[in-house]
C-alpha positions, 0 to 999 in steps of 0.5 A, a space after each residue: 814292266 817291259 824290257 827295252 834296249 837303248 842303242 847309245 850313239 853318243 860316240 858316233 854323234 860326238 864324231 859327227 859334231 867334230 867332223 862337221 865343226 871342222 868342215 864349218 871352220 874350213 869353209 868359213 876360212 875359204 869364204 874369208 879368203 874369197 872375200 878378201 881376194 875380191 877386195 884386191 881387184 885389178 887396177 885400171 891400166 889407164 889410171 894410176 892405182 885406184 882405191 883397191 887396185 893391184 898392179 901384179 895380183 901377187 898379194 891377191 894370189 898369196 891369200 890362203 887358209 892354213 892350219 895352226 903352225 903354218 910357216 907363213 914366211 915360206 910364202 914370201 915372193 917378189 911381186 910378179 904377174 906369174 906367181 902361183 895361186 896359193 888359195 882355194 884349198 881346204 884347211 880342215 882342222 883336226 878335232 883333237 885340240 882347239 880347231 883353228 884355221 888361219 887366213 892370210 898372206 905370208 908376203 912381207 908387205 901384206 900387213 902394210 897394205 892392209 893396215 897402212 904401215 907405210 910412213 908416208 903418203 896418203 895411203 889409207 890401207 885397203 883393209 882387205 882382210 878386215 873387209 873380207 872377214 866382215 863380209 864372210 861373217 854374214 855367210 856364217 849362219 848359212 855355212 853352219 846350217 849346211 852342216 847341221 845334223 839332221 838325224 
């Protein structure tokens, strides 16, 4: 009977799976962020705010990804045309625990705009986060495929 040697690469494979999983989750979060921002486009200045029109863009610029434990209240600023862009940065979760990436806005009025929490008027809410998530879900298989293990 011939002797053989097994070159066990289980630990290396586990690390690769964890790293790729973190990249998938991070990219999916950025995809949700991008679609949510597209739901909040600039209003036509000649008309009153249309269905998804925004006046200053502060809410759109405030949407970003973050890791678990992020202090969202630190993002709250008054609406103004010159507020900083908070999005577009990868939040790559650590593999030690459950890998989580959050997507949202720390503005006090962000949830009210999404869900129609104003007590008056015919405002029905933009559901920009819900719609962004729904659109991003369709992209998830291609994101997973991008980080598949090929060797």
